[in-house]
N, C-alpha and C positions, 0 to 999 in steps of 0.2 A: 806108415801111411802109404797106401797105394797111389801110384800116379794115375790121374784121371785125364782122359783125353776125349776128343770127339773129332769128327770129320764133317766137312761140308763138301758135297758132291754136286757139281753142275750137271744135273740129270739130263738136260737138253743137249749137252755136248758129249756125254758118255756114249761110247760105241759098243758097250757090253762085252769087252774082251775077257773079262773075269780075272785078269791078272791080279787086281787088288784083292779079290776074294781069296785067291790062292796064297797071296803074300801075307795075309793077316794072321799072326800067330794066336790071336785071341778069338778067331772065328766071329768077329764083330760085323762082318759084311756079308751080304748075299745079293744075288741078282733079283730085281723086282719081278713081280708077275705082270706088271703093267709095262707098256712101251712108251718111249718118248716120241717127240714129233718126227724124229728120223727113222722110227720103226725099230729101235733097239730096246732090249731089256737093259736097264741101267742098274748100277750098284747102289745099294742102300745100307745104312747103318741099322742093324737089327737087334743088337745087344748093347747094353749100357756097361760094357766092360773094356772099352777102348782105353789104351794106355798112352796113345799119342806117339807110338813108336816110329811113325812116318814111312813104314814099309809100303803101304798102299800108294802113297803119293810118289814115292821113288820109282815104282814100277809102272805107273800109269803113263801110257804112251801119248795121251792127249792132254795131260796136265789139268785134269778136271777136279782134282781132290786137294783141298786145303786142310791141313791137320792143325788142330788146336790142342793145347795142354793147359790144364788148370794151374793157376799160379797160387802162391801162398795166400793171396788176397781173395781167392775163390773167383777170380775172373778168368775167362778163357782167352789166351793169347795165341796167335798163330805161331807155329814152330816150323812148319814146312810149307813153303809156297813155291811151286814150280811154274815158271813162266817161259814164254818165248820158245816153244817147241818146234817152230817152223825151221829154225836153223841151229841154234845153240840152246842147250838146256841150262838154265840157271837154277840152282838149288840153294835155298836159304834155310839153314837149320839153326835153332837156338843154341848159341855157344855156351850157355850156362849148364847144359846137360852133358854129362860125360859121354864122349864119343858121339856127340850130336844126337844121342838117343838111339843110335844104331848099334846093334850087337855086332861085335867084331871078333 
């Protein structure tokens, strides 16, 4: 069974750096054709093949991406939430996934 994931992107905070697009091994993300209120093209999920690997959230300098992974009960649970990027970065990764879901 393939691991299914998805992401939620705060499009109004995204500054369009494209790091998440480059970091996504599944090519699930692209930059939008539209712009947000700050005038930036923002990242969007364009394919339903996300595995919830968390690469996008880890490279996002503004911590605007939350990654979810489907559980056995078919509910989506957050596996990577990055907060407080003003000074320190705190990364929370689901400990039940080997290596936290990160390829090493």
